[in-house]
N, C-alpha and C positions, 0 to 999 in steps of 0.2 A: 357278716358273710352270708351267702345264699345257703338255703337248706339243701340237704343231700338229695340228689336226684338219681333217677334210674336212667342210664344212658346205654344205648346199643351202639356198638362200633362194628361196622361191617368192613372187614379187611384187616388181617393180622400181619401185614408187611411192616416195613420200617415205620411208616407214618402212622398207620393204624395202631400198632403196638405202643409207640411212644405216646400217642394221644390217650390211649387207654390207661397207661401208667400215670400220666399227668392228672387225668380225671380221678383215678383211684387215690392218688396222693392228696387230692383236694377233698376226699371223703365221699365221693359219689359211688353209687352201686353200678358196676360195669357188667355188661353182657357182650362178649366178643364173638363174632362169627367169622370163621376162616375155613375155606375149603381145603387148603393144603394141610395134610396130616402132620408134617414136620413143624410147620408154623403153629398149628393148633397145640401140639405137644409143648412147644416152647412157651406159649402163652399160659398154658395150664400149669407148667412148672413154676411160673412167676407168681401164681395165685393172686392175680389182680382182680379176679372176678369169675363169673361163669363163662366157660368157653364152649361154644357149639361148633363142631366140625361139620361143614356143609356149605352149600352155595346160597348166599344171602338173597339172591334173586328168586329163589324158590319159596313160594308161599308156605309150604309145610315147615321149611327150616325157619323162616321168619316167625311162624306161629310158635315155635319152640321158645324163641326169645321173648314172646308176648309183648308186642309193641303197644297194646292197649294199656299196659301198666307203665310204659316208658314215658319219660318226659321228652326225650330226644333220640334221634338216630343219626349217626354219621356214616356216610358211605365214602370210605377212604381207600378203596382199592386203586390199583394202578390204571384201571380202564375207565375212562369217562362214561362210556356207554353202560357199563356195568353199574356204575354209581347212579346213573339216571334210573336204571331199572330197579335198583334197590329202593330208591326214594319212592318211586311209583308204587311198588308192591307194598311198601310200608304204609303209605297213606291210604291205600285201598283197604287195608286191615284196620288201621287206626287213623282216621282223618285228622285228628287233632294233634298228632305227634309232631314235634318240631324236627325238621330235616336239614341236614348239612351235606352237601355233595362236593367232592373234589372233582374239578373239571379241567378242561384244557382251554387255552387262550382261543377266543373266538367262538366258543360253544356256550358261553354263559347264558345267552338269551333262551336257549333250548330248555333251561331249567326253571324259567320264571313261574310257570304254572304248577310246578311239581315240588321244587325244593325251596325252603324258606331262606336258605343262605347258600352261597357257593364260595369256593375258595380255590385259587389257582395254585399250582405246585410251587411257583416261585414265591408265593406269599405264605405258604403253609408251614407252620411250626406246630408242635404239639400244644404249646401254650396258647397260641392263637385259636386253634380249633377248640380247645377246652374252654376258652373264654366265650366263644360263640355258643357252644352247647350248654354251658352253665347258665347263660343269661346274666352273668355278673355285670356290675356297673364298672368293671375294670377291664381294659383291653391291654394285653401285653404287646408292646412294640418290639422290645428286645428283652429276651429272657432265656429260658431253657438252660439253666445252670451257669449263667454268667454271674459274676460277683456284683455287677451293676445291672439293674433292671430299669428299662424305660417303660413307663406305664401311662396309659390314658385313663384318668379316673374321673368319674362323675361325682360331684359334691352332693351328698345326701341332704335332705331337708332339715335334719336335726344334727348335722355334723358340727363339731366344735369350730371348724374354720369358716362355716357358711356366713356370708355377709361381712367378713373381715378382710382387711388388706394384708398383704404379705408382711408389711412392716409391723403389723399388730400380732402376727402369729409367731410362735416360737417353735419352728419346725425342728425335728431331731437332727443332730449332726449326721451327715451322710445322706441328706435328702435335699432336693432342689426343685422348685417349680420352674419349668422351662418356658411354657407358653401361656399366653392369656387365653380367655375363654373362646376366642375365635381361632386359636391356634395359628395365628398369622404374625404375631409379634412376640418378642421376648418379654417374659413377665418381669415386672419391676416392683419396687416397694409399695407403690400406690395401686397395684393390681388387686382388685377386690374379687374374692372367690365367691361366686354366686351359686346358690343351690340349683341343682338341675343342669348345670353346665359342666363341661368336661375340660380337663387341663392335663397337659403332658408333664409328667413328673419323673425326675431321675432319682432312683432310690437304691442305696446299697442294701445287700441282702439282709443284713442284720437288723434293719429298721423298717422293713416292709410292713409288718403287722402294725407297728406304731403309726406309720403314715396312713395306712388304710383306715385305722380307727379315727384318726383326725378328720379324714375326708368323708367318711361314710357314717360315722356316729355309732 
């Protein structure tokens, strides 16, 4: 698993708070910025991390969150323009911080020079945002408290499954490799899992860690 990171989440609404929870559950250090007092109090009551009440587009507020020490910042407010401003302000303070912005359809190109990654509301889940911010080799396709998770997993160079076919691998009960490395065909017994390639895998919640260990080493 990736090491714990320091991540700033701007926006404590439904999406921002759920993303902060997801990241905290994964062991990351969270700083949440929210200008609404009621939302700030709710986040503080959950004790998911440091909570700063204020406007995240304001440089003095961002300075309190200390982007220079952060690995990533997610601008997840309901306003695409605000998210753009947050990313711009953050990169002016800390040019190397990784940025994720929630945007609207048709506005993605406006973020190319400012945000490292963008995500549309219809694509956005807490798990997906957390995957992007964490930089993990796993992308959640279906998750967020479902009993069955659909993951896209990159095979690590020293993974037990690397260089072996599915017929040679004893996957745990409750897991299934769905796609080949090109994600265009259904995986079969002769599908070889190659290091550095990604595969879509269906995993029941009870065996997620075991499957990740097999794929990532």
